[in-house]
ROGUKOL-675821 format. One record per residue: residue in three letters; y, z, x of N, C-alpha, C in turn. Coordinates in steps of 0.02 Angstrom, whole numbers, padded with zeros to 5 digits, always signed. Example, Ala and Ser with C-alpha at 12.3 -4.5 7.8 and 13.67 -1.06 7.14 Angstrom:
2
ALA-00284+00390+00660-00225+00390+00615-00165+00390+00660SER-00112+00354+00642-00053+00357+00684+00002+00394+00645
END
This chain:
112
MET+00866+00340+01151+00808+00323+01191+00746+00360+01166LEU+00754+00423+01148+00698+00462+01124+00673+00434+01058MET+00718+00410+01015+00698+00382+00951+00655+00320+00959GLN+00669+00278+01009+00630+00218+01021+00559+00236+01042LEU+00552+00287+01084+00486+00307+01106+00444+00333+01049GLU+00475+00368+01002+00438+00395+00945+00414+00339+00899THR+00457+00289+00888+00437+00235+00843+00383+00191+00874LYS+00382+00185+00940+00330+00147+00973+00261+00180+00966SER+00260+00247+00964+00196+00282+00961+00167+00285+00890VAL+00207+00269+00839+00183+00270+00771+00136+00211+00760LYS+00076+00224+00737+00027+00171+00726+00030+00146+00655MET+00004+00087+00644+00004+00057+00578-00049+00091+00535LEU-00032+00103+00473-00079+00134+00427-00125+00080+00398PRO-00187+00099+00381-00235+00049+00355-00211+00010+00293PRO-00179+00042+00243-00156+00001+00186-00105-00052+00206GLN-00060-00034+00251-00010-00082+00274-00044-00138+00314ALA-00093-00121+00356-00129-00171+00395-00167-00219+00350GLU-00199-00193+00299-00237-00236+00254-00191-00283+00215ARG-00133-00259+00194-00084-00302+00159-00062-00359+00204LYS-00048-00344+00268-00026-00395+00314-00081-00447+00325MET-00142-00424+00332-00198-00470+00344-00212-00512+00282ARG-00202-00485+00223-00209-00524+00161-00157-00580+00158CYS-00097-00566+00182-00045-00618+00185-00066-00675+00231TRP-00097-00657+00288-00121-00707+00335-00179-00747+00306VAL-00220-00717+00264-00274-00753+00230-00244-00805+00184ARG-00196-00785+00143-00165-00832+00096-00127-00888+00131SER-00097-00874+00188-00059-00926+00224-00103-00968+00270ARG-00170-00955+00269-00219-00991+00308-00210-00984+00383HIS-00186-00926+00405-00186-00910+00477-00250-00872+00495LEU-00280-00838+00446-00338-00796+00458-00397-00821+00416ILE-00453-00833+00449-00514-00854+00414-00571-00808+00436CYS-00624-00811+00399-00684-00773+00415-00738-00823+00436SER-00771-00809+00491-00824-00852+00515-00882-00808+00536GLY-00933-00804+00494-00989-00760+00509-00967-00687+00503HIS-00976-00650+00556-00956-00580+00557-00888-00570+00590PHE-00853-00624+00606-00790-00621+00642-00732-00645+00599PHE-00674-00619+00615-00611-00644+00586-00576-00683+00640ILE-00555-00744+00624-00522-00787+00673-00450-00798+00649PHE-00403-00784+00694-00332-00787+00679-00300-00838+00726GLU-00261-00884+00699-00226-00934+00740-00151-00932+00725THR-00112-00935+00779-00039-00936+00773-00009-00966+00836VAL+00055-00983+00832+00090-01010+00890+00134-00956+00922GLU+00138-00897+00894+00179-00843+00921+00135-00787+00948TYR+00142-00772+01012+00099-00721+01042+00115-00651+01015THR+00177-00639+00994+00193-00574+00966+00155-00562+00900THR+00140-00615+00865+00100-00609+00804+00028-00590+00820ILE+00003-00613+00877-00064-00593+00900-00064-00518+00913GLU-00011-00492+00942-00007-00420+00954-00007-00381+00889ARG+00028-00407+00839+00029-00375+00773-00041-00378+00741PHE-00075-00434+00749-00143-00441+00724-00189-00389+00757ALA-00182-00379+00822-00222-00329+00857-00210-00259+00830GLU-00147-00243+00814-00130-00178+00783-00164-00171+00715CYS-00163-00223+00676-00194-00221+00609-00269-00211+00614VAL-00301-00247+00660-00373-00240+00669-00391-00169+00691ALA-00352-00142+00737-00365-00074+00761-00355-00023+00705ALA-00304-00033+00663-00291+00013+00608-00348+00012+00557LEU-00382-00044+00550-00438-00049+00502-00505-00031+00534GLY-00504-00009+00597-00565+00013+00629-00605-00043+00662GLY-00573-00099+00676-00606-00155+00707-00590-00161+00781THR-00613-00216+00810-00604-00228+00881-00581-00300+00892LEU-00530-00308+00933-00508-00374+00953-00554-00397+01010ILE-00587-00453+01001-00637-00476+01049-00606-00520+01102SER-00567-00570+01081-00537-00616+01130-00474-00647+01103VAL-00431-00669+01149-00371-00708+01133-00370-00765+01183GLU-00368-00826+01157-00369-00885+01200-00317-00936+01178PRO-00284-00969+01226-00243-01027+01207-00290-01086+01197ILE-00290-01116+01138-00340-01167+01124-00313-01238+01123ASN-00247-01246+01114-00220-01313+01107-00145-01311+01114LYS-00116-01369+01125-00043-01377+01120-00031-01422+01060ILE+00015-01400+01017+00029-01440+00958+00104-01458+00957TRP+00120-01512+00924+00189-01535+00919+00224-01499+00862MET+00283-01474+00876+00328-01447+00826+00390-01490+00827GLY+00395-01534+00780+00450-01581+00781+00433-01640+00826ALA+00484-01677+00845+00474-01738+00885+00473-01725+00960HIS+00504-01670+00982+00514-01661+01054+00489-01595+01082ARG+00453-01556+01044+00434-01489+01068+00360-01477+01057GLN+00326-01455+01110+00256-01435+01105+00252-01359+01113VAL+00208-01328+01075+00197-01256+01080+00122-01243+01089ILE+00107-01185+01116+00037-01166+01127+00010-01133+01064LEU-00049-01154+01045-00085-01124+00988-00134-01073+01015TYR-00126-01010+00993-00170-00956+01014-00221-00942+00960GLN-00282-00924+00982-00334-00905+00935-00361-00836+00956ALA-00361-00790+00908-00388-00723+00920-00450-00714+00878LYS-00500-00682+00906-00562-00668+00871-00570-00593+00867ALA-00585-00567+00807-00592-00495+00797-00653-00481+00754SER-00676-00420+00759-00733-00397+00719-00714-00332+00686LEU-00727-00327+00621-00719-00264+00585-00787-00232+00580HIS-00791-00168+00593-00855-00134+00598-00891-00125+00532THR-00855-00126+00477-00888-00115+00413-00915-00182+00387PRO-00978-00184+00366-01009-00248+00346-00980-00278+00282HIS-00963-00237+00234-00937-00263+00170-00865-00241+00160HIS-00823-00258+00208-00752-00238+00205-00718-00275+00149THR-00670-00243+00116-00634-00275+00060-00596-00336+00082LEU-00577-00339+00145-00541-00397+00169-00585-00460+00168LYS-00649-00452+00182-00694-00509+00179-00702-00533+00107GLN-00705-00487+00059-00709-00505-00011-00645-00541-00033TYR-00588-00519-00007-00525-00551-00022-00524-00623+00007TRP-00550-00631+00067-00552-00697+00098-00597-00744+00056ILE-00653-00719+00031-00698-00760-00010-00661-00786-00071LYS-00619-00744-00100-00583-00763-00161-00523-00809-00147TYR-00484-00794-00095-00420-00828-00085-00415-00870-00021GLY-00462-00863+00024-00457-00895+00089-00488-00964+00091GLY-00486-00992+00151-00515-01058+00162-00561-01056+00222PHE-00594-01112+00235-00640-01116+00292-00606-01141+00355TYR-00546-01168+00349-00510-01194+00407-00440-01164+00407THR-00413-01154+00467-00344-01129+00472-00295-01185+00460ARG-00233-01167+00453-00181-01218+00440-00171-01265+00499PHE-00193-01245+00558-00184-01286+00618-00244-01331+00632ASP-00296-01328+00592-00356-01368+00602-00341-01440+00585GLU-00363-01485+00628-00348-01557+00619-00390-01588+00564ARG-00443-01555+00542-00486-01582+00488-00452-01578+00420CYS-00402-01534+00413-00369-01525+00348-00315-01574+00336
END
């Protein structure tokens, strides 16, 4: 029991957080829009992980909203969550990474 409490209090380190966010950029879950990073997923636990990453990089999670229901397969609908965050540094390396490898729309956008 004591071991679980210690692991819960360990925070994510910035290099690990940036690696995870770069993976989300490449998989088109995370995009940059103006001064904000927008993250979309169907799993709420992933939103919690995103919030940890943003906090580790010195940013702030602004909002989390359910924006749509999407079909997964023929008989199952899931809720699509959108999180909006801001990183306090204006020229963060993550934004430069998004410019090189990211897109303007997430994988859940109907325009793609």
